[in-house]
C-alpha positions in Angstrom: 24.9 -15.7 -33.6 24.6 -12.2 -32.1 21.6 -10.2 -33.1 21.9 -6.5 -34.2 19.4 -4.3 -32.5 18.7 -0.6 -32.8 16.2 2.1 -31.9 12.6 1.8 -33.1 10.8 5.0 -34.0 7.3 5.3 -35.4 7.3 1.6 -36.1 10.6 1.4 -38.0 14.1 0.4 -37.0 16.8 3.0 -37.3 19.6 2.0 -39.6 22.1 4.5 -38.4 24.1 4.4 -35.1 25.2 8.0 -34.4 26.1 7.0 -30.9 28.4 4.2 -32.1 28.0 0.4 -31.7 28.6 -1.8 -28.7 28.9 -5.5 -28.3 26.9 -7.0 -25.3 28.5 -10.2 -23.9 26.7 -12.9 -22.0 27.9 -12.2 -18.4 27.9 -15.9 -17.6 30.0 -16.7 -20.8 32.0 -13.6 -21.7 33.2 -15.1 -24.9 29.6 -15.2 -26.3 28.2 -12.0 -27.8 24.5 -11.8 -27.3 23.8 -8.6 -29.3 25.4 -5.7 -31.1 23.6 -2.5 -30.4 23.5 0.6 -32.6 23.3 3.5 -30.2 21.4 6.7 -30.8 22.4 10.2 -30.0 20.5 13.1 -28.5 19.0 14.2 -31.8 17.5 10.7 -32.3 15.9 10.9 -28.9 14.3 14.2 -29.8 13.1 12.8 -33.1 11.4 9.9 -31.2 9.7 12.4 -28.9 8.5 14.4 -31.9 7.1 11.3 -33.5 5.3 10.5 -30.2 3.9 14.0 -30.0 2.5 13.6 -33.6 0.8 10.3 -32.8 -0.5 11.0 -29.3 -3.5 13.2 -30.1 -5.2 10.6 -32.4 -4.4 7.8 -29.9 -6.0 9.8 -27.1 -9.2 10.0 -29.2 -9.4 6.2 -29.3 -12.0 5.1 -26.6 -10.2 3.9 -23.4 -11.9 0.4 -23.6 -10.4 0.0 -27.1 -7.0 1.1 -25.9 -7.5 -1.6 -23.2 -7.9 -4.1 -26.0 -4.4 -3.3 -27.3 -3.1 -3.9 -23.7 -4.9 -7.2 -23.7 -3.3 -8.2 -27.0 0.1 -7.2 -25.6 -0.4 -9.4 -22.6 -1.3 -12.4 -24.8 1.7 -11.8 -27.0 4.0 -11.7 -24.0 2.4 -14.9 -22.6 2.8 -16.7 -25.9 6.4 -15.6 -26.1 7.2 -15.9 -22.4 9.8 -18.7 -22.6 11.8 -17.1 -25.4 11.7 -13.7 -23.7 12.9 -15.2 -20.4 15.8 -17.1 -22.1 16.9 -14.0 -24.0 16.9 -12.2 -20.6 18.9 -14.9 -18.9 21.5 -14.9 -21.7 21.9 -11.1 -21.7 21.9 -10.2 -18.0 22.4 -13.5 -16.2 19.2 -13.5 -14.2 18.4 -17.1 -13.1 15.9 -18.6 -15.5 13.3 -19.1 -12.8 13.5 -15.4 -11.9 13.4 -14.4 -15.5 10.2 -16.4 -16.1 8.7 -14.7 -13.0 9.7 -11.3 -14.4 8.0 -12.0 -17.7 4.9 -13.2 -15.8 4.8 -9.8 -14.1 4.4 -8.2 -17.5 1.4 -10.5 -18.1 -0.1 -9.7 -14.7 0.3 -6.0 -15.3 -1.5 -6.2 -18.6 -4.2 -8.3 -17.1 -4.8 -5.7 -14.4 -4.9 -2.7 -16.7 -7.1 -4.3 -19.4 -10.1 -3.5 -17.2 -8.8 -0.1 -16.2 -9.7 1.0 -19.7 -13.3 0.6 -18.6 -12.6 2.2 -15.2 -10.9 5.5 -15.9 -13.5 6.9 -13.6 -14.3 10.5 -13.0 -17.0 11.7 -10.6 -20.3 13.6 -10.8 -20.2 16.0 -7.9 -23.2 17.9 -6.4 -23.1 21.7 -6.7 -23.9 24.2 -4.0 -26.0 26.0 -6.6 -29.3 24.9 -8.2 -29.5 23.9 -11.9 -25.7 23.2 -12.0 -23.7 20.0 -12.2 -20.0 19.4 -11.5 -17.8 16.7 -13.1 -14.2 15.5 -13.0 -12.4 13.7 -15.8 -9.0 12.0 -16.3 -7.1 13.3 -19.3 -3.9 11.9 -20.7 -0.7 13.8 -19.9 0.6 13.7 -23.5 4.0 12.2 -24.2 5.8 10.1 -21.5 9.6 9.6 -21.7 10.4 6.5 -19.7 14.0 5.6 -18.7 14.6 2.3 -17.0 17.4 0.2 -15.7 18.4 -3.3 -17.0 18.2 -5.5 -13.9 14.4 -5.9 -14.6 14.4 -5.2 -18.3 10.7 -6.2 -18.9 8.8 -6.1 -15.7 9.7 -2.5 -14.6 9.2 -1.0 -18.0 5.7 -2.5 -18.1 4.8 -0.7 -14.9 5.3 2.6 -16.7 4.4 1.8 -20.3 1.3 -0.2 -19.9 -0.7 2.3 -17.8 0.8 5.3 -19.8 -0.5 3.9 -23.1 -3.8 2.8 -21.6 -4.4 6.3 -20.5 -4.0 7.7 -24.0 -0.4 8.9 -23.8 2.3 8.1 -26.3 5.6 6.8 -25.0 9.4 7.0 -25.7 11.2 4.3 -23.8 14.9 4.4 -23.2 15.9 1.0 -21.7 19.4 0.2 -20.4 21.9 0.1 -23.2 23.5 -3.0 -21.6 20.3 -5.0 -22.1 19.3 -4.2 -25.7 18.4 -7.7 -26.9 15.8 -8.2 -24.1 14.5 -4.6 -24.6 14.2 -5.0 -28.4 12.3 -8.3 -27.9 9.8 -6.6 -25.6 9.5 -3.7 -28.0 8.6 -6.0 -30.9 5.8 -7.4 -28.8 4.5 -3.8 -28.2 4.8 -3.1 -31.9 2.7 -6.1 -32.8 0.0 -5.5 -30.2 -2.0 -3.0 -32.2 -0.6 0.4 -31.1 -0.5 2.9 -34.0 2.9 3.9 -35.3 4.5 6.5 -33.1 2.5 5.7 -30.0 5.3 3.5 -28.8 8.9 4.2 -29.5 12.2 2.8 -28.2 15.5 4.6 -28.2 18.8 2.8 -27.4 21.3 5.3 -26.1 23.8 5.8 -23.3 23.1 8.0 -20.3 24.8 11.2 -21.5 23.0 11.2 -24.9 19.7 10.4 -23.2 20.0 13.3 -20.7 20.9 15.8 -23.5 18.1 14.5 -25.7 15.6 14.7 -22.9 16.7 18.2 -22.1 16.2 19.3 -25.7 12.9 17.5 -26.0 11.6 19.3 -22.9 12.8 22.6 -24.3 10.9 21.9 -27.5 7.7 21.0 -25.6 7.7 17.4 -26.8 7.6 15.7 -23.4 5.0 16.0 -20.7 6.0 13.4 -18.2 9.3 11.6 -17.3 9.5 8.3 -15.6 12.8 7.0 -14.3 14.0 3.9 -12.5 17.7 3.9 -11.5 20.2 5.4 -9.0 19.4 8.2 -6.6 22.1 10.3 -8.0 20.7 10.3 -11.6 17.2 10.7 -10.3 18.2 13.9 -8.5 19.6 15.3 -11.8 16.4 14.3 -13.7 14.3 15.9 -10.9 16.2 19.1 -11.3 15.8 19.1 -15.1 12.1 18.4 -14.9 11.6 21.0 -12.2 12.9 23.7 -14.6 9.9 22.8 -16.8 7.4 22.8 -14.0 7.1 19.0 -14.3 7.1 16.4 -11.6 8.8 13.2 -12.7 8.0 9.7 -11.5 11.2 8.6 -9.7 11.8 5.1 -8.5 15.4 5.1 -7.1 17.7 3.1 -5.0 17.3 1.5 -1.6 19.1 0.3 1.5 16.4 -1.9 2.6 16.3 -3.1 6.2 15.1 -6.5 7.5 14.4 -6.4 11.3 14.5 -9.7 13.2 12.8 -9.4 16.6 13.6 -11.8 19.4 10.3 -13.7 18.9 10.9 -14.2 15.2 10.8 -17.6 13.4 14.5 -17.6 12.7 14.4 -20.2 10.0 11.8 -18.2 8.1 13.8 -15.0 8.6 16.9 -16.7 7.2 15.0 -17.8 4.2 13.7 -14.3 3.5 17.1 -12.7 4.1 18.7 -15.3 1.8 16.5 -14.5 -1.2 16.2 -10.8 -0.7 19.9 -10.3 0.0 21.4 -12.5 -2.7 18.7 -13.3 -5.3 19.6 -11.7 -8.7 23.1 -11.4 -7.1 21.8 -8.5 -5.0 21.1 -6.4 -8.1 17.7 -5.2 -7.2 16.5 -1.8 -5.9 14.6 -3.8 -3.2 17.6 -6.0 -2.3 18.3 -6.4 1.4 20.8 -3.9 2.6 21.1 -4.6 6.4 19.7 -7.3 8.6 19.0 -5.6 12.0 18.9 -8.4 14.5 18.0 -8.3 18.2 21.0 -8.9 20.4 19.3 -11.9 22.1 19.1 -13.9 18.8 22.0 -12.3 16.9 24.4 -15.2 17.2 21.8 -17.9 16.5 20.5 -16.0 13.4 24.0 -15.3 12.1 25.0 -18.9 12.4 21.9 -20.1 10.5 22.2 -17.3 7.9 25.9 -17.9 7.2 25.2 -21.7 6.7 22.4 -20.9 4.3 24.6 -18.6 2.2 27.6 -20.8 2.3 25.7 -23.8 1.0 23.6 -21.9 -1.6 24.1 -22.9 -5.2 25.7 -20.2 -7.3 26.6 -20.3 -11.0 25.1 -21.0 -14.4 21.8 -19.0 -14.5 20.1 -21.7 -16.7 20.5 -24.1 -13.7 18.8 -24.1 -10.3 20.9 -21.5 -8.6 20.4 -18.7 -6.1 22.1 -16.3 -8.3 24.3 -16.1 -11.4 26.7 -13.5 -12.6 26.8 -9.8 -12.2 24.8 -8.1 -14.9 27.7 -6.5 -16.7 31.3 -5.4 -16.1 30.2 -2.0 -14.8 28.4 -3.6 -11.9 31.2 -6.1 -11.3 33.7 -3.2 -11.0 31.4 -1.3 -8.7 31.0 -4.4 -6.5 34.7 -4.7 -6.0 34.8 -1.1 -4.9 32.1 -1.7 -2.3 34.2 -4.5 -0.8 36.8 -1.8 0.1 34.2 -0.5 2.6 34.8 -3.5 4.8 36.5 -2.3 8.0 38.7 -4.1 10.7 35.7 -4.2 13.1 33.7 -6.2 10.6 33.5 -10.0 10.5 33.0 -11.7 7.1 30.9 -14.8 6.5 29.1 -16.4 3.6 31.8 -17.9 1.3 35.4 -19.2 1.1 36.6 -15.8 -0.3 35.5 -12.4 -1.4 35.5 -10.8 -4.8 35.5 -12.8 -8.0 35.0 -16.6 -8.0 38.0 -18.1 -9.8 40.0 -21.3 -9.6 42.4 -19.6 -7.3 39.5 -18.3 -5.1 37.0 -21.1 -5.5 33.4 -21.4 -4.2 32.4 -24.8 -2.9 29.6 -26.3 -5.0 29.8 -23.8 -7.8 27.6 -24.7 -10.8 29.5 -24.4 -14.0 32.8 -22.7 -14.9 33.4 -19.7 -12.6 36.0 -18.2 -14.8 33.7 -18.1 -17.9 31.7 -15.2 -16.4 31.4 -12.4 -13.9 30.7 -14.5 -10.8 31.4 -13.1 -7.3 31.3 -14.6 -3.8 28.4 -13.7 -1.6 29.5 -11.7 1.4 27.9 -11.2 4.8 29.4 -8.4 6.8 28.7 -8.6 10.5 29.2 -5.7 13.0 27.9 -2.9 10.7 27.2 0.4 12.5 25.5 3.6 11.5 29.0 5.2 10.9 29.9 2.7 8.2 29.6 3.4 4.4 28.2 -0.1 4.1 25.3 1.0 6.3 24.8 4.5 4.7 25.1 3.7 0.9 23.3 1.4 -1.5 25.4 -1.6 -2.6 24.2 -3.1 -5.8 25.5 -6.7 -5.4 25.6 -9.8 -3.2 26.8 -8.1 0.0 24.6 -7.9 3.1 25.4 -6.1 6.4 24.3 -7.3 9.8 23.7 -5.0 12.7 22.5 -5.6 16.3 19.9 -3.7 18.4 18.8 -3.8 22.0 15.3 -2.2 21.9 12.7 -1.3 19.4 13.6 2.4 19.2 17.2 1.4 18.3 15.9 -0.9 15.6 13.8 1.9 14.0 16.7 4.2 14.2 18.9 1.7 12.3 16.1 1.0 9.8 15.6 4.7 8.9 18.9 6.3 9.6 20.4 6.0 6.1 17.7 8.2 4.5 16.4 5.6 2.0 12.8 4.6 2.1 11.9 2.0 -0.5 11.2 -1.4 1.2 11.5 -2.7 4.7 10.7 -6.0 6.4 10.1 -7.2 10.0 10.1 -10.8 11.3 8.0 -11.1 14.4 5.0 -13.0 15.8 3.7 -10.1 17.9 1.1 -7.9 16.2 2.2 -5.0 18.4 5.6 -5.0 16.8 4.0 -5.2 13.3 1.9 -2.1 13.8 4.6 -0.1 15.6 7.0 -0.9 12.8 4.5 0.0 10.1 3.7 3.3 11.8 7.4 4.4 12.2 9.2 3.0 9.2 10.0 5.5 6.4 9.7 2.9 3.6 7.0 3.1 1.0 6.6 -0.7 1.1 6.5 -2.9 4.2 6.6 -6.7 4.5 5.8 -8.8 7.6 7.5 -12.2 7.8 8.4 -11.8 4.1 11.5 -10.6 2.2 12.2 -7.0 1.2 11.7 -7.9 -2.4 8.6 -8.6 -4.4 5.5 -6.7 -5.4 2.2 -7.6 -7.0 0.8 -5.9 -10.1 -2.1 -4.3 -8.2 -0.1 -2.8 -5.3 1.6 0.7 -5.3 5.4 0.4 -5.8 7.7 3.2 -4.8 9.7 4.8 -2.1 10.4 8.0 -0.2 13.5 10.0 0.7 16.6 8.9 -1.2 14.4 6.2 -2.8 12.1 8.4 -4.7 9.9 11.5 -4.7 6.7 9.8 -3.5 5.5 8.8 -6.9 4.0 5.3 -7.1 3.9 2.7 -9.9 1.5 -0.3 -10.3 -2.1 -0.6 -9.4 -4.6 2.2 -9.7 -2.2 4.6 -8.0 0.0 4.9 -11.1 -2.9 6.4 -13.0 -2.2 9.7 -11.3 1.2 9.7 -12.9 -0.2 9.5 -16.5 -3.4 11.4 -16.3 -4.3 15.0 -15.2 -7.6 15.7 -13.4 -9.9 18.1 -15.2 -12.9 19.7 -13.4 -15.9 20.9 -15.3 -19.0 22.8 -14.1 -22.1 23.0 -16.3 -24.6 25.7 -15.3 -28.0 25.3 -17.1 -29.9 27.9 -15.0 -29.8 30.4 -17.8 -28.1 33.0 -15.5 -24.7 33.7 -14.0 -24.5 32.0 -10.6 -21.5 32.8 -8.5 -20.1 30.1 -6.3 -19.6 31.1 -2.6 -21.7 34.2 -3.2 -25.2 33.2 -4.6 -25.5 30.2 -2.2 -28.9 29.8 -0.5 -28.9 30.2 3.2 -30.3 27.7 5.7 -31.5 29.5 8.7 -31.3 28.0 12.2 -32.4 29.2 15.7 -29.1 28.9 17.7 -30.9 30.2 20.9 -33.2 27.1 21.1 -32.7 25.1 24.3 -34.5 22.0 25.6 -36.5 22.1 28.8 -36.9 19.5 31.5 -40.3 17.7 31.1 
């Protein structure tokens, strides 16, 4: 039976649905409705931000180690509900169950990391240039954080924002993807039972247009102090412009066209394994998914043959089984994927499956697990012969399609790896340390892997990109604390008189004419 979910504001579910209702089907079994969502409108979003503003000041007064206790309790609740949360996720967005479990574990890891940060929101004691004076720095919470996230990672990515934001003494309004409301509501219930006061955590389920209008109004009203967004570069640009009008810098984690460079000395079997998972895991629906494999011309044919065989024999289908990937998340991503197939040109060669587009009885996939026509399953596609002039090279493709390009020397590889303007994640396969350090130095990506896939992050590393992939903000680890706190400097003069910096500083005299003499 489908569950009905709605926005949660100040600890209470909203009964109304001014934005209408929407049924969310299981993408692996389209005749099964997972949830019916009652959508909010812009006014509801503003109300949530106002509730957060009202609750934030008292929450900031709670000592940081005590706030960390709430994060600890959240982590334990997620851990104790991990299997159910993973299964809800798999039913709703089709993420293979093993990946769904890993995504839930990332929430636990994030909580485990930030529990102790409640005792380490360190400032500094700084020596003054004047006597009888001390200088200090402190981290203060920003205020109210509005967090907008995509639905391909409906629990892990939100935790990267929400956990540190709440730990630092902020209140949060979370707008998850409206096509993943059941998973989002399940995670929200765990937040609500972790010990946060009413209004400190709020969730608004709304479509993009209502969210943008609500955020605009909330910024105008002074209810929002920080915006975090994970999603497309196009939407991120619009949010950046909106925040800029209010002299705010958002935390933007956007799309990617992530390269994987295969040097002639690479372990090709290892490179194939990395390219298989990063290109086709989660049906290629990750911001860190592999965009283009950039292979040295000496090993191109050998690599392509091995890669094609690995993709052609990979298990695809029912996400509750042991498969490489399941369905597209929703019909919107399925339709977009079909459009990206139109970018294939006559100079390209296709590998990876028995057909392209949707897997059906008329266009079957060998070894498919389950009933292909029950859901939104598509063939994996390798496109060989990609060049810098191709749309498949220049634009993000959110689905199971990977380009392959060739290079002759290292400079050409770097040009191909950077030329699209994205800068999220990049990988190189090589056994030569010189290649590793040259690649790290010249690649534009915010995250670099060596002999590993373009995907994956750990809870204590900075996550984020540059260029079309983001504005340089970072999530995860101690680096995200700079997104949700503001530095405050304080000087305390106990000399009993006004001392002026740079003016009343004692002089230290020297004799610059002194010279040593020969003994």
